Structure formats: C-alpha cells, structure tokens
N, C-alpha and C positions, 0 to 999 in steps of 0.2 A: 192839316196833318195831325193825326192822333196816334200816339203810342202810349199804351196804358202803363201805369206805374207797375203793374203786375207782369208786364213784358220786360221792363228794365230790371226789375228785381224778381227773379224766379228762384224758388227753392229747388235745389238739385244736389248733385254729388260731385266730388272732386275726381280727378285733379283739374279738369279743363271743361269750360262751358262749350268751346268750339270743337274740341277733340273727343270729349267724353259724352257730355249731355247732348250735343248736336247729333252725332251719329246714332245715339239711342233714340232720339226723337224721330230722326229720319227713318229708322227701321220700323218704328211704330206707325208712321204714316204709310210705309210700304205695305205693312200688314193690313191696314185699312183698305188700300187699293186692291189687295188680293181678296179680301172678304167681299168687296163689291164686284169682283170680276166673275164672269160666267165660267171661266176655265176651272179645270180640276188640276190642282198642283200637287207635285210629289217632292219637290226640293227647292232650296233657296241657295243663292250664292251672293258674295259681296266682293267688291274690289275697292281699295282705298288709294287715293291719288294725291299728288302734291304734298302739302304739309301733313295731311292725314297719314300719308305713307311714311314720310321721313321721320316724323316724331310720334308716330302712332303708338308704338310699343311703350314709350315713356309716358304717354298720356292715357294709356289704357283704352285706346280707340278700338282695338280688336275685341277686347272684353265687352266694351259698351255696345258694339255692333251685334255681337252674339246675344247678349242679354236683351237688346232691343228686338231682335228677331224672335225672341222667346216671349215677348210681351211685356217686358219691364219698361217703366218710364221713370224719368229722374225725380219727379215730385212725389212719387209714391214708392220709391226704391226701398226694398227690404234686403239688407245685407245678408242675413243668414239664408233667406230663400234664394238669393242670387248665387251664393256659394254652392248650395245644393243643386241648383239648376245647371251650373257650369260643370259640376262633376257628372251629372246625368248625361249631359250632351257629349262629354268626352267619352263616356262609356258606350252610349247608344248610337252616336253619330246622327242624332235626330233632335230637332226642336219641336216643341209642342205648344204653339201659341193658341190662345183661346179662340174658339169659333173657326178653327181651321184644322184640317187633318194633320197628323204627324208628318213632318217635312224632313227629308234627308238633308243633313248638313254636317259635314266633316270639317271642323275648324282648320285642320292641317291642309286641306285641299280646296275647300270652298270659300275661304277668306284669303284674299291675296293683297299684298302690298306692292303697288305699281310704282317703281322709282323712276319712271320715265317722266316726260313733260307733264305738267299739271293739266287738268281739264280746263277748257277755255274760259269758263265762267268765273272761277274763284280758286284761290290757292287750296281751299279745303273742299275737295270734291270726292264723291263716292258714287259707285254704281251698284244698285241692288237688282238682283235678277231672281225670277221664279221659273222653275223648270217643270216639264211634264214627265211622264213615266220613262221616256227615252232619254231624258237629260237635256232636251232641247229647251232653250229659253223662250218662254211664251209670254212673259211680262217683264218689262225692264223700266227702270226710272233712274235718272241721274239727280242726285241731291247735292246741294252745297250748304255747308255749315258756315254761316257768314259772321259768326261771333256772338257771344252772349247767349248761346243756346238757340238762336234763331236759325231756322232751316227753310230753304226755298228749293223748289224743283228747278231744273234747267229752264223750263218755260216761264216760270214765275220770275226768275232772275232776268231772263231776256226781255221780259215785258217792262223792265225798269223798276223804279221804286215801288214798293208794295202799295197797292191801292187800298183805300179804306172804304169798305162797303157799308159801314154803319151810319146811323143818323148824324147830321151835322153837329159839331160841338160849338159851344159859345165863343171859345177863344182858340181858333185854328192857326196859331202862329207856327210858321215854318222856319223862322230865323229869330235870332236874338233881337234884331231891330224891330221886327213885328211884335215880339213879346213885350218889349218896353213900351212901344206905342200903345198897345192894348192895355197895359197896366196903367199908363197915364190917363187914358181915356175912361177907363172903368173905375179907377181908384182902388183897384184890388191888388193884392200882393201876387207874386208868382205862384205861391202855394195855393192861394184862393182860386186863381184862374185854372190851375191844374186840377184842383178838386172839382171845380164846376164842370170841366171837361169829363172827368171820370163819372160824375153823377148824371151826366146826360146819357150814359150807357149802363148805369147800374144804380143800386140803392146805396144810401148812406151807410146802412148796416153792413153791407158787403164790403164797402170801401174801408170802413173802420176796422172790421174784423180782419181783412186782408193785410192792412198795414201793420196791425198788431202782430199778426203771425210773422210777417217779414222781420220785424225787430226782435221778436222772441227767438227766431231761428238764428239771426245774426248774433244776438247776445249770448245765446247758449253755445254757439260755436266759439266765441271768445273764451267763455268759461271753461269749456272742454280743453281748449288749447293751453290755457294757463295752468291746468292741473294735470297735464299729460306730458311725460318725457319719453326718452328712448330714441331709437334710430328710425328715420323715415325709410319707407320701402323704396326700392328702385335700384339699389346697388352702389349709390354714391357714398353711402355711409354718413349722410348728413344728420347731425344731432338736432333734435328739437331743443330750442333754447328759450322759448317764451316762458316756460314754467320757472326756470332758474332765474331769469331776469326779473320776473314778477316777484319771486320770493325775496330777492335782494332788495328790490325797491320797497317792499313792505317792511323789511327789517330796518331800512334807512329812514322810514317815515318819522317825522318829528325831530330829526337831528338838525341842529342849527347849522351844521357845516355842509349840508347838502347843497350843491351848486344849482342855480336856477335852470341850467340847461338839462338837468336830469328829467324834466318834464318830457323831453323828447324821447327818453327811454321808456316812459309810460306809454306814449303813443306807439312806439315801435313794438313794445311787448304786446299790446292789444292787436295790432295789425299782423304781427308774426304768428300770434296764436291762431288766428283765422287761417292763414295760409299754410301753416303746418298741418292743420286739420284737413285743408283742401288737398295738400300733397299726399296725405295718408288715405285719401278717398272718402273723407267724411262728408257730412251734410253741410252745405254752405248755401249762401244766396248770391246769385250773380249780381255784381254791383260795379260796372255793368257786366263783368265777366268773372269767371272763377279765378283766373290768374291775377286779377286785381280786386278780389273779393274782400280783402282786409282793410282797404283804405276807408271806405264810408263807415263801416261799423266801428273802426278804431277812432275816428273823429267824433262820432256820436258818443262813444264811451268816454273819450277824453272830456267832452263837454259836460256829460252827466256827472262824472266823478270828480272833476277838477275845476269847473267854472262856477263861481257863485251865482245863484239864481237859476241854474239849469233845472228843468223839470221834465220828467218823462212824458208829460201830457203834450209836449210840443215836438215829440219825435216825428209825428205825422207831418208837421210843417217842414221839418228837415228833409224827410224822405220825398215828399211831394215836390219840393223845390229841386232836389237833386235829380229826381226823375225827369223834370221838365228840361233841365240842362242836358242830361244824358240823351234824351230824345233828340235834341237839336244836333248833338254830335253824331249820333247814329244816322240821322236822316241826311245830313249834309256831308258826312265824311265816313268814318268807320269806327267800330269798337273792336275790330279783329286784329290780333297781333300778326296773324298770317297774311293779312292784307296790308297793314300799315305800320307794323312794328309795335313795340311796347308803348310808344306815345299814344296809340289808340286804346290801350288797355289801362295802364296805370295813369297815364296822362288824363284820359277821360274820367277815370275814377277820382282823381285829385280835383278836377274841375267840379265834379258833382258834389264832392265832400265840402269843398270850399264854399260853394253856393249855399249848401244846406246850413253850414255853420254860420255864415254871414246872415242868413235869414233869421235864425233863432237868436242871434245876437243883436237883432234890431236893425239890420241893414235894409236900405231901400232897394227897389228893383234895380236901380242903376248901380248901386254898390255890389249887389249880388252878381250882376253880369260882369262887373269888374273883377270880383273875386274869382269867378270861373275862368276868366281870360288870363289872369296872372298865373293861376295854377297850371293851366294847359300850356301856356306859352313857354314855361320853363321845364316842360317835358318834350318839347319839339325835337325831333330827330332821334329819340330814344329807340334803340333797336330791340328786337326780340331774339335772344340768342341763348336759349336754355341749354345748359350742359346736359348732354345725353338725352335731350328731349324731355327732361323731367321738369315739372313746375316747382323747382326747388332753388336752384342757383342760376341767375341772381334774383329769382322772382320773389322769394319770401322776404328778404331784406328790402327789396325795392318797394314793397307795400308799406313798410315802416317809413321809409323816406318820402313816399307819396303822401302819407298822412301828415307828416311834418310840414311838407310844402303846402298842403291844403290849408292847414291852420295858419301858416304864415301869410298865405294869399288872402284869406278872409280877414286877418288882422290888418294887413296893409290897406285893403279896400275900405274897411271901416274907418281908417284914419283919414280917408279922402271923402270927397263929396259925390263920387260916382263918375266924374268926368275923367277920361283917360284917352291916350292917343290911339291904341290898338283896339278896335272893337272885337268882341268875342267872335262875331261872324268871320272876320278876317283871320283870326287865329285858327278857327276850325278849318277854313279853306286852306290855310297854310299847312295844317297837319295833313289834310287830304293830299295836297300836292307833294309834300315831303314823302308820304307813304308811297305814292305813285312812283316817285323817282328812286326810292330806296332799293338797293340791291336785294334780290330774292334771298340771298344767303343770310340776310339779317332779319328775315321775316318768318320766324318760328319754323325754320328748317333745320336748325342746329348744324348748319354748314359754314358758319362764320362766327367771328367775334369770340366771346368767352367760350362758346361751345367747342371751339377747336384749339384754343390757347390755354385751357386749363386741363390738367390730367384728370381723366374721368374713368379710370379703371383701377 
C-alpha cells in the first residue's frame, strides 16, 4: 500500500477538503472526460447529494463546483480571478473552461441540491452531466468526495480500495503491525521507511521541495490567522479569536505568575489561527482534511517555538511520520467526517500529530505507534455536527483541543517503552466500526447534536 505524503498533505482552500476541494477536483476530472470525448457539448449541469447537499451551502460546495466547471483547481486557486469568474457566470449563464467551447450553465437552475437519500456509494456524492444543443444529457459521471480532497468515480469506488499501479515500494506496510515489523527488520525509523517509499517514485529533490512547501504553507497560514481579526463569513457572527489570544500570550511572556497550563493556550491559538483561516476560505493544507487542518501545524509550531532543542531541519521527519500514520487510518478506516464523524477528522489528525511529535522527540517506532493510538483512542465516538453546516462551531476550537491531546499522547508514549494493551490497528478498526454504527445525523449533515441545539440565526 502506497499513499504519498503529497496525497495526505495537499495545498488547497477552505472551508472543507471534502465539500469544497473534492467537488472542485471532481469537476476538473469531468472537464477532462469532456475534452477526451468525441461529442460536441453545449451545456453542463450538476446535482449534489447526501452531505454535499445538506451542508453544501455552509461549505461553499456550490461555489466550488461552479469554479471547478470553469477550470479552477484547489492547488492553483486564484481568489481575485475566481471572484471575477463567478460574476461573469452570473451575468452570462455560461462557463468557459480551457480547451472546451463556451458551455451553458445557469447556477440557479443547473446546480441542484438533492435532499433525498444519499447516493449508494458514499455520503458525499455528486452527479455531473454534459448536454447537447437540445439539452439532452450525453455524458454523465457520478463522483464521490471521500475525504481529504480525495475523489473517486462510482466505478472506482465499487472496485474497492484504490489500486496502486506504480512500481513496488520497499516498505509496503498496510497496517501498524506490518510497519513495526518492517522497522525492526530494517533498523529504519518510520520516517526513513516512508521516505524510502517516496523516493521509489520520485527524486530526493522533489521530495524535499514538496515537504518544504507543505510546511511553508502551513506556517504561513498560522501567521495569517494570528494577525487577522474580524467576523468570519457565513452568518453565525463567529469572531476570530486567535489574534487576541496570541497578543495576550505575548504580553504575558516572562511573567513569573503565568500558570504552566497556559502552554495549552499557545497550542490552541496556533490551531485556531489555521481553522479561522480555513473558515474564511483561505489557503490551507489538508492534514488530513481541512476541518482538521490546524492540529498538525499547531503541534509542529508548538515544538519549534516552545521545546528546547527543536529545529526546523527535522520538520520533514515529523511530516513523513505523520503521513505514514495518516495513510494507515485512511486505508483501513476513513478520514471523512461525512462517513465516520469527527473522530475520522480531528481524531486522525491528532494521531498523526502525536506520532510526528513523538518521532522528533526521539521516540522509537513502538513509542510512535503508541502515541498515535493514545491520541486516536480518546477521540473515538466524536460526532461531526457543524452548526449551520459551517466549519466554525465546534470545529475551530476542536482543533485546539486535538492539538493538546496530541501533545499529551506523545508525552505519555515517551514515558513508556512502547508496550501497551490496545494496538493502533485495533483502535483504527474500532473507529471504522464506530463510524459505521453512528447515526447519519451526526455525520456532517447538521441534522443532530450541536447543529440543532444551538441557536444559529
């Protein structure tokens, strides 16, 4: 099993990897299908289903789909160009993707939210259609946004777990048990094995440059969030808080009366800064999703800013380790809130962050696996119930608490020798089963939990 670090950590835009980035990517794939088709097209349509319908407006799914059908992609997103394109589409009722003729598209009629039963493959489903001059559908594809910006067609999803057509990798672990066995046999760390797998598919220069960019975007997102205030869009009137918290923490620095637990406020400020940027539609990195994007960068920033001996030269070790753990969770369970609740998003992010921190703090592979298990175990059962479908309440604070749990998990694991009762594999399987049994109203539909018990107007 090979899942690249650049699939786990993808540069994109907020507020959601599954509801914003995924639909944009799906629309881009559909345009490629249209370009390869012998038909002459005159228009396009889209319908959103399941969670994409119920929380689509709050997650900007409609906007992302329209921009995707216009040729925009998350990793090269240009906000001013997007705003101009949306205005033009509203005026002309036409999209103009590259290498295709102008296509009729009226957002008010050609993009529909279907609030009936979800499509059979996944809670995040969408159908894209292309029409001829008479308005008849002559090309159609069903896409599923399965979390973290990953997109599969209905046929791809029905075929089972994504197949890997690339050359074999030296350490093809599909479980934590296999990972630990390979680490003991090779004498390599988890990060070293992950790097070796990456280098079997690409150059050392590309790997290094890619990881550097991931951290640069993460860190820049923290910095923007720590220096920006105001009210988040969406209508809930949620105030940005990271800037004020950070300013207060800076003012208290050096005071002998500061309580030790204030370090938690630093971690929360870093995480909330990222997720406030995400909620505002800013540039973020999936880690492994947008809704959980603050946990990993917050823990890295905590380590760099507050832990003696930390050095930025080891950020690649942190991210490679985190990507290895995230890949196990995605392969064996889910990282989608619409599929398994927030345990699959913030829980997975906390496991990834805990493993990365444990690695750069000198942990053995066994201690790293233990750290990931502790962090994930104590998120089991967490629901995804965003108020009004916005990635704001409880999502922003939840990232702060996820970062705190991750640091605690790494610290506990480092106090032990790596032996523990519950294997990470068992914890991941428990998360999968819990998500399967969880009521749909607690899985990113905004039909239960906080979403219906908190005034949102």
